[in-house]
All heavy atoms as TSV, in Angstrom:
chain	resi	resn	atom	element	x	y	z
A	1	MET	N	N	4.810	19.995	-3.021
A	1	MET	CA	C	4.214	19.179	-3.945
A	1	MET	C	C	2.768	19.374	-3.888
A	1	MET	O	O	2.154	19.504	-2.736
A	1	MET	CB	C	4.556	17.702	-3.621
A	1	MET	CG	C	4.020	16.706	-4.648
A	1	MET	SD	S	4.332	15.006	-4.537
A	1	MET	CE	C	5.692	14.826	-3.403
A	2	CYS	N	N	2.057	19.362	-4.926
A	2	CYS	CA	C	0.591	19.539	-5.031
A	2	CYS	C	C	-0.052	18.091	-4.841
A	2	CYS	O	O	0.674	17.089	-4.899
A	2	CYS	CB	C	0.180	20.004	-6.332
A	2	CYS	SG	S	0.780	21.652	-6.761
A	3	ASP	N	N	-1.320	18.113	-4.493
A	3	ASP	CA	C	-2.070	16.773	-4.470
A	3	ASP	C	C	-1.946	16.124	-5.804
A	3	ASP	O	O	-2.112	16.767	-6.822
A	3	ASP	CB	C	-3.546	17.052	-4.049
A	3	ASP	CG	C	-3.624	17.727	-2.763
A	3	ASP	OD1	O	-2.771	17.673	-1.953
A	3	ASP	OD2	O	-4.813	18.333	-2.547
A	4	VAL	N	N	-1.694	14.853	-5.760
A	4	VAL	CA	C	-1.478	14.092	-6.959
A	4	VAL	C	C	-2.372	12.888	-6.975
A	4	VAL	O	O	-2.799	12.416	-5.971
A	4	VAL	CB	C	0.024	13.689	-7.286
A	4	VAL	CG1	C	0.859	14.882	-7.357
A	4	VAL	CG2	C	0.499	12.695	-6.255
A	5	ASN	N	N	-2.701	12.351	-8.222
A	5	ASN	CA	C	-3.299	11.037	-8.354
A	5	ASN	C	C	-2.202	10.004	-8.542
A	5	ASN	O	O	-1.211	10.254	-9.339
A	5	ASN	CB	C	-4.219	11.020	-9.550
A	5	ASN	CG	C	-5.381	11.964	-9.283
A	5	ASN	OD1	O	-5.926	12.040	-8.183
A	5	ASN	ND2	N	-5.772	12.707	-10.344
A	6	VAL	N	N	-2.282	8.875	-7.872
A	6	VAL	CA	C	-1.295	7.805	-7.891
A	6	VAL	C	C	-1.797	6.625	-8.694
A	6	VAL	O	O	-2.858	6.178	-8.480
A	6	VAL	CB	C	-0.832	7.448	-6.517
A	6	VAL	CG1	C	0.087	6.251	-6.474
A	6	VAL	CG2	C	-0.207	8.615	-5.752
A	7	PHE	N	N	-0.863	6.217	-9.563
A	7	PHE	CA	C	-1.193	5.065	-10.452
A	7	PHE	C	C	-0.137	4.032	-10.170
A	7	PHE	O	O	0.998	4.316	-9.857
A	7	PHE	CB	C	-1.136	5.405	-11.878
A	7	PHE	CG	C	-2.154	6.492	-12.369
A	7	PHE	CD1	C	-1.923	7.853	-12.056
A	7	PHE	CD2	C	-3.315	6.115	-12.884
A	7	PHE	CE1	C	-2.877	8.767	-12.411
A	7	PHE	CE2	C	-4.264	7.036	-13.262
A	7	PHE	CZ	C	-4.035	8.379	-12.976
A	8	ILE	N	N	-0.490	2.708	-10.433
A	8	ILE	CA	C	0.463	1.634	-10.342
A	8	ILE	C	C	0.377	0.847	-11.659
A	8	ILE	O	O	-0.746	0.653	-12.211
A	8	ILE	CB	C	0.293	0.659	-9.143
A	8	ILE	CG1	C	1.531	-0.182	-8.939
A	8	ILE	CG2	C	-0.978	-0.104	-9.233
A	8	ILE	CD1	C	1.568	-0.657	-7.480
A	9	MET	N	N	1.516	0.425	-12.137
A	9	MET	CA	C	1.560	-0.400	-13.429
A	9	MET	C	C	1.090	-1.815	-13.124
A	9	MET	O	O	1.593	-2.482	-12.203
A	9	MET	CB	C	3.006	-0.392	-14.000
A	9	MET	CG	C	3.461	0.923	-14.434
A	9	MET	SD	S	2.557	1.694	-15.763
A	9	MET	CE	C	2.839	0.497	-17.072
A	10	LYS	N	N	0.104	-2.268	-13.878
A	10	LYS	CA	C	-0.343	-3.617	-13.797
A	10	LYS	C	C	-0.570	-4.135	-15.135
A	10	LYS	O	O	-1.289	-3.589	-15.961
A	10	LYS	CB	C	-1.638	-3.713	-12.982
A	10	LYS	CG	C	-1.473	-3.555	-11.519
A	10	LYS	CD	C	-2.781	-3.921	-10.774
A	10	LYS	CE	C	-2.486	-3.852	-9.272
A	10	LYS	NZ	N	-3.693	-4.133	-8.521
A	11	ASN	N	N	0.095	-5.271	-15.560
A	11	ASN	CA	C	0.028	-5.931	-16.861
A	11	ASN	C	C	0.219	-4.867	-17.949
A	11	ASN	O	O	-0.498	-4.857	-18.924
A	11	ASN	CB	C	-1.325	-6.579	-16.976
A	11	ASN	CG	C	-1.567	-7.686	-15.966
A	11	ASN	OD1	O	-0.658	-8.379	-15.656
A	11	ASN	ND2	N	-2.704	-7.776	-15.296
A	12	GLY	N	N	1.130	-3.981	-17.844
A	12	GLY	CA	C	1.447	-2.999	-18.871
A	12	GLY	C	C	0.542	-1.837	-18.913
A	12	GLY	O	O	0.702	-1.014	-19.809
A	13	ALA	N	N	-0.429	-1.726	-18.034
A	13	ALA	CA	C	-1.390	-0.554	-18.032
A	13	ALA	C	C	-1.277	0.141	-16.697
A	13	ALA	O	O	-0.950	-0.483	-15.641
A	13	ALA	CB	C	-2.787	-1.048	-18.310
A	14	GLU	N	N	-1.609	1.423	-16.675
A	14	GLU	CA	C	-1.664	2.154	-15.418
A	14	GLU	C	C	-3.052	2.041	-14.799
A	14	GLU	O	O	-4.050	2.253	-15.442
A	14	GLU	CB	C	-1.373	3.600	-15.729
A	14	GLU	CG	C	0.016	3.896	-16.179
A	14	GLU	CD	C	0.324	5.336	-16.528
A	14	GLU	OE1	O	-0.578	6.165	-16.346
A	14	GLU	OE2	O	1.439	5.493	-16.997
A	15	GLU	N	N	-3.088	1.766	-13.491
A	15	GLU	CA	C	-4.387	1.656	-12.706
A	15	GLU	C	C	-4.360	2.648	-11.640
A	15	GLU	O	O	-3.384	2.693	-10.835
A	15	GLU	CB	C	-4.494	0.233	-12.108
A	15	GLU	CG	C	-5.731	0.027	-11.337
A	15	GLU	CD	C	-5.754	-1.403	-10.766
A	15	GLU	OE1	O	-5.575	-2.345	-11.491
A	15	GLU	OE2	O	-6.010	-1.460	-9.544
A	16	LYS	N	N	-5.318	3.587	-11.516
A	16	LYS	CA	C	-5.435	4.540	-10.505
A	16	LYS	C	C	-5.672	3.868	-9.151
A	16	LYS	O	O	-6.629	3.080	-9.071
A	16	LYS	CB	C	-6.417	5.608	-10.756
A	16	LYS	CG	C	-6.381	6.775	-9.786
A	16	LYS	CD	C	-7.540	7.770	-9.914
A	16	LYS	CE	C	-7.470	8.566	-11.146
A	16	LYS	NZ	N	-8.450	9.560	-11.300
A	17	ILE	N	N	-4.751	4.114	-8.136
A	17	ILE	CA	C	-5.044	3.479	-6.805
A	17	ILE	C	C	-5.367	4.466	-5.706
A	17	ILE	O	O	-5.954	4.139	-4.752
A	17	ILE	CB	C	-3.898	2.623	-6.410
A	17	ILE	CG1	C	-2.604	3.481	-6.314
A	17	ILE	CG2	C	-3.681	1.469	-7.317
A	17	ILE	CD1	C	-1.430	2.800	-5.746
A	18	MET	N	N	-5.151	5.845	-5.920
A	18	MET	CA	C	-5.456	6.754	-4.889
A	18	MET	C	C	-5.432	8.214	-5.529
A	18	MET	O	O	-4.685	8.443	-6.426
A	18	MET	CB	C	-4.464	6.734	-3.721
A	18	MET	CG	C	-4.801	7.531	-2.587
A	18	MET	SD	S	-3.680	7.364	-1.146
A	18	MET	CE	C	-4.553	6.141	-0.194
A	19	GLU	N	N	-6.436	9.005	-5.094
A	19	GLU	CA	C	-6.539	10.389	-5.525
A	19	GLU	C	C	-6.141	11.343	-4.432
A	19	GLU	O	O	-6.224	11.010	-3.247
A	19	GLU	CB	C	-7.969	10.651	-6.008
A	19	GLU	CG	C	-8.397	9.852	-7.230
A	19	GLU	CD	C	-9.824	10.142	-7.738
A	19	GLU	OE1	O	-10.606	10.621	-6.842
A	19	GLU	OE2	O	-10.091	9.971	-8.856
A	20	ASN	N	N	-5.851	12.565	-4.793
A	20	ASN	CA	C	-5.456	13.637	-3.896
A	20	ASN	C	C	-4.466	13.241	-2.821
A	20	ASN	O	O	-4.615	13.581	-1.650
A	20	ASN	CB	C	-6.820	14.070	-3.248
A	20	ASN	CG	C	-7.839	14.497	-4.307
A	20	ASN	OD1	O	-7.504	15.412	-5.041
A	20	ASN	ND2	N	-9.026	14.011	-4.093
A	21	VAL	N	N	-3.394	12.552	-3.264
A	21	VAL	CA	C	-2.336	12.253	-2.378
A	21	VAL	C	C	-1.490	13.452	-1.992
A	21	VAL	O	O	-1.127	14.228	-2.831
A	21	VAL	CB	C	-1.489	11.139	-2.969
A	21	VAL	CG1	C	-0.247	10.824	-2.085
A	21	VAL	CG2	C	-2.341	9.859	-3.209
A	22	ASP	N	N	-1.435	13.591	-0.724
A	22	ASP	CA	C	-0.650	14.830	-0.150
A	22	ASP	C	C	0.678	14.540	0.425
A	22	ASP	O	O	1.499	15.421	0.449
A	22	ASP	CB	C	-1.579	15.514	0.880
A	22	ASP	CG	C	-1.151	16.846	1.290
A	22	ASP	OD1	O	-0.800	17.640	0.380
A	22	ASP	OD2	O	-1.196	17.174	2.465
A	23	LEU	N	N	0.845	13.234	0.876
A	23	LEU	CA	C	2.131	12.870	1.499
A	23	LEU	C	C	2.530	11.542	0.921
A	23	LEU	O	O	1.779	10.565	0.836
A	23	LEU	CB	C	1.969	12.702	3.028
A	23	LEU	CG	C	3.069	12.196	3.828
A	23	LEU	CD1	C	4.247	13.134	3.777
A	23	LEU	CD2	C	2.666	11.860	5.212
A	24	ILE	N	N	3.788	11.502	0.481
A	24	ILE	CA	C	4.454	10.232	0.033
A	24	ILE	C	C	5.732	10.146	0.766
A	24	ILE	O	O	6.514	11.102	0.703
A	24	ILE	CB	C	4.604	10.221	-1.531
A	24	ILE	CG1	C	3.299	10.480	-2.175
A	24	ILE	CG2	C	5.344	8.980	-1.939
A	24	ILE	CD1	C	3.401	10.763	-3.625
A	25	GLU	N	N	5.986	8.980	1.438
A	25	GLU	CA	C	7.268	8.844	2.105
A	25	GLU	C	C	7.793	7.413	1.929
A	25	GLU	O	O	6.945	6.482	1.808
A	25	GLU	CB	C	7.145	9.194	3.535
A	25	GLU	CG	C	6.121	8.364	4.299
A	25	GLU	CD	C	6.044	8.849	5.828
A	25	GLU	OE1	O	6.842	9.669	6.256
A	25	GLU	OE2	O	5.100	8.365	6.421
A	26	GLU	N	N	9.095	7.219	1.741
A	26	GLU	CA	C	9.672	5.959	1.619
A	26	GLU	C	C	9.755	5.253	3.014
A	26	GLU	O	O	10.204	5.890	3.990
A	26	GLU	CB	C	11.071	6.099	1.085
A	26	GLU	CG	C	11.671	4.788	0.687
A	26	GLU	CD	C	13.031	4.971	-0.011
A	26	GLU	OE1	O	13.604	6.061	0.016
A	26	GLU	OE2	O	13.463	3.974	-0.567
A	27	VAL	N	N	9.234	4.032	3.060
A	27	VAL	CA	C	9.348	3.244	4.295
A	27	VAL	C	C	10.118	1.914	3.980
A	27	VAL	O	O	10.429	1.659	2.800
A	27	VAL	CB	C	7.904	2.939	4.847
A	27	VAL	CG1	C	7.263	4.158	5.336
A	27	VAL	CG2	C	7.075	2.246	3.782
A	28	ALA	N	N	10.378	1.136	4.956
A	28	ALA	CA	C	11.188	-0.055	4.796
A	28	ALA	C	C	10.627	-1.017	3.769
A	28	ALA	O	O	11.411	-1.563	2.971
A	28	ALA	CB	C	11.292	-0.763	6.131
A	29	ASP	N	N	9.318	-1.143	3.605
A	29	ASP	CA	C	8.774	-2.049	2.677
A	29	ASP	C	C	8.150	-1.496	1.455
A	29	ASP	O	O	7.325	-2.021	0.730
A	29	ASP	CB	C	7.771	-2.955	3.381
A	29	ASP	CG	C	6.634	-2.267	4.076
A	29	ASP	OD1	O	6.758	-0.965	4.239
A	29	ASP	OD2	O	5.532	-2.853	4.431
A	30	GLY	N	N	8.470	-0.154	1.167
A	30	GLY	CA	C	7.911	0.416	-0.065
A	30	GLY	C	C	7.694	1.901	0.146
A	30	GLY	O	O	8.538	2.650	0.703
A	31	MET	N	N	6.580	2.361	-0.279
A	31	MET	CA	C	6.136	3.784	-0.263
A	31	MET	C	C	4.763	3.837	0.510
A	31	MET	O	O	3.859	3.159	0.250
A	31	MET	CB	C	5.980	4.319	-1.628
A	31	MET	CG	C	7.158	4.231	-2.498
A	31	MET	SD	S	8.706	5.058	-1.893
A	31	MET	CE	C	8.300	6.725	-2.302
A	32	HIS	N	N	4.713	4.826	1.400
A	32	HIS	CA	C	3.552	5.031	2.281
A	32	HIS	C	C	2.806	6.339	1.724
A	32	HIS	O	O	3.463	7.423	1.567
A	32	HIS	CB	C	3.896	5.311	3.742
A	32	HIS	CG	C	2.724	5.425	4.611
A	32	HIS	ND1	N	1.955	4.390	4.892
A	32	HIS	CD2	C	2.242	6.505	5.267
A	32	HIS	CE1	C	0.972	4.784	5.735
A	32	HIS	NE2	N	1.120	6.152	5.908
A	33	LEU	N	N	1.529	6.269	1.397
A	33	LEU	CA	C	0.768	7.322	0.795
A	33	LEU	C	C	-0.260	7.722	1.750
A	33	LEU	O	O	-0.928	6.923	2.383
A	33	LEU	CB	C	0.112	6.904	-0.488
A	33	LEU	CG	C	0.991	6.127	-1.534
A	33	LEU	CD1	C	0.093	5.660	-2.676
A	33	LEU	CD2	C	2.060	7.018	-2.038
A	34	VAL	N	N	-0.533	9.078	1.811
A	34	VAL	CA	C	-1.688	9.564	2.627
A	34	VAL	C	C	-2.334	10.657	1.805
A	34	VAL	O	O	-1.648	11.604	1.258
A	34	VAL	CB	C	-1.166	10.196	4.005
A	34	VAL	CG1	C	-2.388	10.700	4.761
A	34	VAL	CG2	C	-0.382	9.187	4.762
A	35	ASN	N	N	-3.666	10.619	1.675
A	35	ASN	CA	C	-4.306	11.653	0.847
A	35	ASN	C	C	-4.948	12.711	1.730
A	35	ASN	O	O	-4.831	12.579	3.034
A	35	ASN	CB	C	-5.354	11.036	-0.082
A	35	ASN	CG	C	-6.582	10.401	0.550
A	35	ASN	OD1	O	-6.795	10.587	1.755
A	35	ASN	ND2	N	-7.359	9.759	-0.195
A	36	ILE	N	N	-5.526	13.679	1.168
A	36	ILE	CA	C	-6.119	14.859	1.906
A	36	ILE	C	C	-7.248	14.474	2.882
A	36	ILE	O	O	-7.639	15.163	3.729
A	36	ILE	CB	C	-6.508	16.038	1.006
A	36	ILE	CG1	C	-7.603	15.586	-0.022
A	36	ILE	CG2	C	-5.277	16.511	0.250
A	36	ILE	CD1	C	-8.150	16.703	-0.799
A	37	PHE	N	N	-7.808	13.261	2.623
A	37	PHE	CA	C	-8.933	12.774	3.519
A	37	PHE	C	C	-8.442	11.871	4.605
A	37	PHE	O	O	-9.208	11.365	5.426
A	37	PHE	CB	C	-9.906	12.028	2.628
A	37	PHE	CG	C	-10.364	12.834	1.458
A	37	PHE	CD1	C	-9.993	12.441	0.165
A	37	PHE	CD2	C	-11.092	14.001	1.671
A	37	PHE	CE1	C	-10.386	13.164	-0.899
A	37	PHE	CE2	C	-11.535	14.677	0.486
A	37	PHE	CZ	C	-11.246	14.273	-0.743
A	38	GLY	N	N	-7.108	11.685	4.717
A	38	GLY	CA	C	-6.491	10.836	5.827
A	38	GLY	C	C	-6.474	9.368	5.503
A	38	GLY	O	O	-6.075	8.632	6.256
A	39	GLU	N	N	-6.829	9.013	4.285
A	39	GLU	CA	C	-6.749	7.599	3.861
A	39	GLU	C	C	-5.335	7.316	3.655
A	39	GLU	O	O	-4.573	8.125	3.057
A	39	GLU	CB	C	-7.554	7.407	2.570
A	39	GLU	CG	C	-9.064	7.629	2.686
A	39	GLU	CD	C	-9.817	7.635	1.347
A	39	GLU	OE1	O	-9.182	7.976	0.337
A	39	GLU	OE2	O	-10.947	7.382	1.438
A	40	GLU	N	N	-4.858	6.085	4.008
A	40	GLU	CA	C	-3.516	5.701	3.906
A	40	GLU	C	C	-3.339	4.378	3.115
A	40	GLU	O	O	-4.304	3.528	3.174
A	40	GLU	CB	C	-2.924	5.508	5.319
A	40	GLU	CG	C	-2.873	6.802	6.157
A	40	GLU	CD	C	-2.248	6.564	7.453
A	40	GLU	OE1	O	-1.215	5.852	7.602
A	40	GLU	OE2	O	-2.756	7.185	8.439
A	41	GLN	N	N	-2.237	4.221	2.636
A	41	GLN	CA	C	-1.878	2.997	1.846
A	41	GLN	C	C	-0.413	2.867	1.683
A	41	GLN	O	O	0.302	3.815	1.500
A	41	GLN	CB	C	-2.544	3.084	0.387
A	41	GLN	CG	C	-2.574	1.749	-0.271
A	41	GLN	CD	C	-3.384	1.883	-1.676
A	41	GLN	OE1	O	-2.891	2.428	-2.650
A	41	GLN	NE2	N	-4.645	1.481	-1.621
A	42	THR	N	N	0.084	1.636	1.848
A	42	THR	CA	C	1.474	1.325	1.684
A	42	THR	C	C	1.625	0.362	0.446
A	42	THR	O	O	1.041	-0.623	0.384
A	42	THR	CB	C	2.189	0.708	2.936
A	42	THR	OG1	O	1.999	1.613	4.037
A	42	THR	CG2	C	3.619	0.450	2.753
A	43	LEU	N	N	2.578	0.802	-0.464
A	43	LEU	CA	C	2.771	0.079	-1.629
A	43	LEU	C	C	4.159	-0.558	-1.644
A	43	LEU	O	O	5.075	0.039	-1.243
A	43	LEU	CB	C	2.716	0.985	-2.895
A	43	LEU	CG	C	1.552	1.786	-3.127
A	43	LEU	CD1	C	1.774	2.724	-4.285
A	43	LEU	CD2	C	0.327	0.915	-3.373
A	44	LYS	N	N	4.200	-1.774	-2.001
A	44	LYS	CA	C	5.556	-2.434	-2.291
A	44	LYS	C	C	5.916	-2.083	-3.754
A	44	LYS	O	O	5.639	-2.872	-4.637
A	44	LYS	CB	C	5.474	-3.944	-2.001
A	44	LYS	CG	C	5.260	-4.226	-0.524
A	44	LYS	CD	C	5.341	-5.774	-0.318
A	44	LYS	CE	C	5.133	-5.984	1.228
A	44	LYS	NZ	N	5.231	-7.382	1.596
A	45	ALA	N	N	6.401	-0.910	-3.931
A	45	ALA	CA	C	6.582	-0.414	-5.246
A	45	ALA	C	C	7.638	0.677	-5.198
A	45	ALA	O	O	8.063	1.253	-4.200
A	45	ALA	CB	C	5.322	0.206	-5.744
A	46	LYS	N	N	8.165	1.095	-6.398
A	46	LYS	CA	C	9.098	2.172	-6.548
A	46	LYS	C	C	8.493	3.176	-7.597
A	46	LYS	O	O	7.721	2.783	-8.409
A	46	LYS	CB	C	10.400	1.721	-7.081
A	46	LYS	CG	C	10.388	1.129	-8.488
A	46	LYS	CD	C	11.772	0.719	-8.947
A	46	LYS	CE	C	11.685	0.176	-10.454
A	46	LYS	NZ	N	13.018	-0.104	-10.953
A	47	MET	N	N	8.818	4.428	-7.429
A	47	MET	CA	C	8.301	5.462	-8.300
A	47	MET	C	C	9.034	5.428	-9.625
A	47	MET	O	O	10.275	5.328	-9.638
A	47	MET	CB	C	8.462	6.839	-7.678
A	47	MET	CG	C	7.823	7.910	-8.526
A	47	MET	SD	S	8.180	9.643	-7.968
A	47	MET	CE	C	9.864	9.770	-8.249
A	48	VAL	N	N	8.268	5.478	-10.707
A	48	VAL	CA	C	8.894	5.495	-11.999
A	48	VAL	C	C	8.643	6.792	-12.821
A	48	VAL	O	O	9.410	7.084	-13.701
A	48	VAL	CB	C	8.516	4.264	-12.872
A	48	VAL	CG1	C	9.001	3.039	-12.342
A	48	VAL	CG2	C	7.024	4.191	-13.066
A	49	GLN	N	N	7.647	7.524	-12.409
A	49	GLN	CA	C	7.302	8.778	-13.099
A	49	GLN	C	C	6.557	9.701	-12.158
A	49	GLN	O	O	5.599	9.376	-11.476
A	49	GLN	CB	C	6.561	8.560	-14.357
A	49	GLN	CG	C	6.223	9.759	-15.138
A	49	GLN	CD	C	5.360	9.434	-16.348
A	49	GLN	OE1	O	4.298	8.892	-16.182
A	49	GLN	NE2	N	5.888	9.846	-17.498
A	50	TYR	N	N	6.896	10.995	-12.265
A	50	TYR	CA	C	6.151	12.047	-11.585
A	50	TYR	C	C	5.953	13.180	-12.591
A	50	TYR	O	O	6.892	13.666	-13.139
A	50	TYR	CB	C	6.877	12.561	-10.342
A	50	TYR	CG	C	6.197	13.832	-9.752
A	50	TYR	CD1	C	4.981	13.750	-9.120
A	50	TYR	CD2	C	6.840	15.040	-9.822
A	50	TYR	CE1	C	4.318	14.853	-8.664
A	50	TYR	CE2	C	6.243	16.203	-9.327
A	50	TYR	CZ	C	5.025	16.046	-8.728
A	50	TYR	OH	O	4.371	17.230	-8.139
A	51	ASN	N	N	4.742	13.510	-12.822
A	51	ASN	CA	C	4.438	14.595	-13.786
A	51	ASN	C	C	3.653	15.723	-13.010
A	51	ASN	O	O	2.431	15.512	-12.753
A	51	ASN	CB	C	3.610	14.014	-14.976
A	51	ASN	CG	C	3.353	15.098	-16.056
A	51	ASN	OD1	O	3.093	16.224	-15.763
A	51	ASN	ND2	N	3.458	14.637	-17.259
A	52	ASN	N	N	4.318	16.793	-12.704
A	52	ASN	CA	C	3.669	17.927	-11.978
A	52	ASN	C	C	2.559	18.510	-12.673
A	52	ASN	O	O	1.480	18.885	-12.165
A	52	ASN	CB	C	4.654	18.927	-11.574
A	52	ASN	CG	C	4.229	19.943	-10.609
A	52	ASN	OD1	O	3.617	19.585	-9.633
A	52	ASN	ND2	N	4.353	21.189	-10.927
A	53	SER	N	N	2.689	18.795	-13.978
A	53	SER	CA	C	1.622	19.437	-14.726
A	53	SER	C	C	0.432	18.645	-14.904
A	53	SER	O	O	-0.700	19.232	-14.998
A	53	SER	CB	C	2.142	19.916	-16.236
A	53	SER	OG	O	2.517	18.774	-16.944
A	54	GLU	N	N	0.548	17.318	-14.841
A	54	GLU	CA	C	-0.672	16.482	-14.936
A	54	GLU	C	C	-1.135	15.977	-13.491
A	54	GLU	O	O	-2.138	15.272	-13.395
A	54	GLU	CB	C	-0.403	15.291	-15.825
A	54	GLU	CG	C	-0.164	15.589	-17.273
A	54	GLU	CD	C	0.011	14.406	-18.163
A	54	GLU	OE1	O	-0.146	13.237	-17.683
A	54	GLU	OE2	O	0.464	14.553	-19.224
A	55	LYS	N	N	-0.358	16.387	-12.479
A	55	LYS	CA	C	-0.670	16.029	-11.128
A	55	LYS	C	C	-0.752	14.494	-11.010
A	55	LYS	O	O	-1.783	14.055	-10.443
A	55	LYS	CB	C	-1.848	16.717	-10.593
A	55	LYS	CG	C	-1.599	18.270	-10.508
A	55	LYS	CD	C	-2.738	18.931	-9.805
A	55	LYS	CE	C	-2.711	20.385	-9.715
A	55	LYS	NZ	N	-1.605	21.161	-9.876
A	56	ARG	N	N	0.305	13.777	-11.418
A	56	ARG	CA	C	0.217	12.325	-11.411
A	56	ARG	C	C	1.555	11.749	-11.069
A	56	ARG	O	O	2.566	12.232	-11.434
A	56	ARG	CB	C	-0.351	11.740	-12.704
A	56	ARG	CG	C	0.467	12.093	-13.894
A	56	ARG	CD	C	-0.187	11.588	-15.200
A	56	ARG	NE	N	-0.098	10.194	-15.051
A	56	ARG	CZ	C	-0.851	9.290	-15.699
A	56	ARG	NH1	N	-1.657	9.614	-16.528
A	56	ARG	NH2	N	-0.675	8.049	-15.491
A	57	MET	N	N	1.482	10.546	-10.416
A	57	MET	CA	C	2.682	9.837	-10.062
A	57	MET	C	C	2.424	8.384	-10.410
A	57	MET	O	O	1.369	7.871	-10.054
A	57	MET	CB	C	2.972	10.057	-8.580
A	57	MET	CG	C	4.290	9.393	-8.182
A	57	MET	SD	S	4.740	9.921	-6.448
A	57	MET	CE	C	5.329	11.529	-6.724
A	58	VAL	N	N	3.435	7.665	-11.020
A	58	VAL	CA	C	3.263	6.342	-11.402
A	58	VAL	C	C	4.333	5.467	-10.665
A	58	VAL	O	O	5.447	5.866	-10.590
A	58	VAL	CB	C	3.467	6.119	-12.914
A	58	VAL	CG1	C	3.228	4.670	-13.303
A	58	VAL	CG2	C	2.487	7.027	-13.682
A	59	PHE	N	N	3.876	4.345	-10.083
A	59	PHE	CA	C	4.738	3.452	-9.383
A	59	PHE	C	C	4.743	2.122	-10.080
A	59	PHE	O	O	3.813	1.719	-10.840
A	59	PHE	CB	C	4.172	3.188	-7.960
A	59	PHE	CG	C	4.435	4.406	-7.046
A	59	PHE	CD1	C	3.521	5.426	-6.978
A	59	PHE	CD2	C	5.542	4.460	-6.301
A	59	PHE	CE1	C	3.606	6.466	-6.104
A	59	PHE	CE2	C	5.708	5.554	-5.413
A	59	PHE	CZ	C	4.800	6.491	-5.414
A	60	GLN	N	N	5.831	1.310	-9.887
A	60	GLN	CA	C	5.991	-0.043	-10.350
A	60	GLN	C	C	6.121	-1.002	-9.263
A	60	GLN	O	O	6.962	-0.750	-8.386
A	60	GLN	CB	C	7.079	-0.102	-11.423
A	60	GLN	CG	C	7.217	-1.530	-12.053
A	60	GLN	CD	C	8.183	-1.467	-13.159
A	60	GLN	OE1	O	8.762	-0.446	-13.495
A	60	GLN	NE2	N	8.327	-2.591	-13.831
A	61	PRO	N	N	5.357	-2.089	-9.186
A	61	PRO	CA	C	5.484	-3.015	-8.078
A	61	PRO	C	C	6.869	-3.570	-8.013
A	61	PRO	O	O	7.539	-3.672	-9.100
A	61	PRO	CB	C	4.479	-4.105	-8.396
A	61	PRO	CG	C	3.585	-3.548	-9.402
A	61	PRO	CD	C	4.379	-2.505	-10.110
A	62	LEU	N	N	7.392	-3.855	-6.789
A	62	LEU	CA	C	8.691	-4.536	-6.661
A	62	LEU	C	C	8.545	-6.053	-6.744
A	62	LEU	O	O	7.550	-6.569	-6.524
A	62	LEU	CB	C	9.251	-4.163	-5.281
A	62	LEU	CG	C	9.619	-2.672	-5.078
A	62	LEU	CD1	C	10.068	-2.437	-3.590
A	62	LEU	CD2	C	10.710	-2.200	-6.055
């Protein structure tokens, strides 16, 4: 997987929450993200869309 930009759906719109994400793994309480700079974030969300050509992934809160 290439580095992707991650968005989350809020009030019907996509909001960018992290850029250059290199690692995405499912954890007990959602999804854990790590970007190429070592920044980490855990989302209580599920993936709803991955678009490789646009290098983007969209999540929806649980």
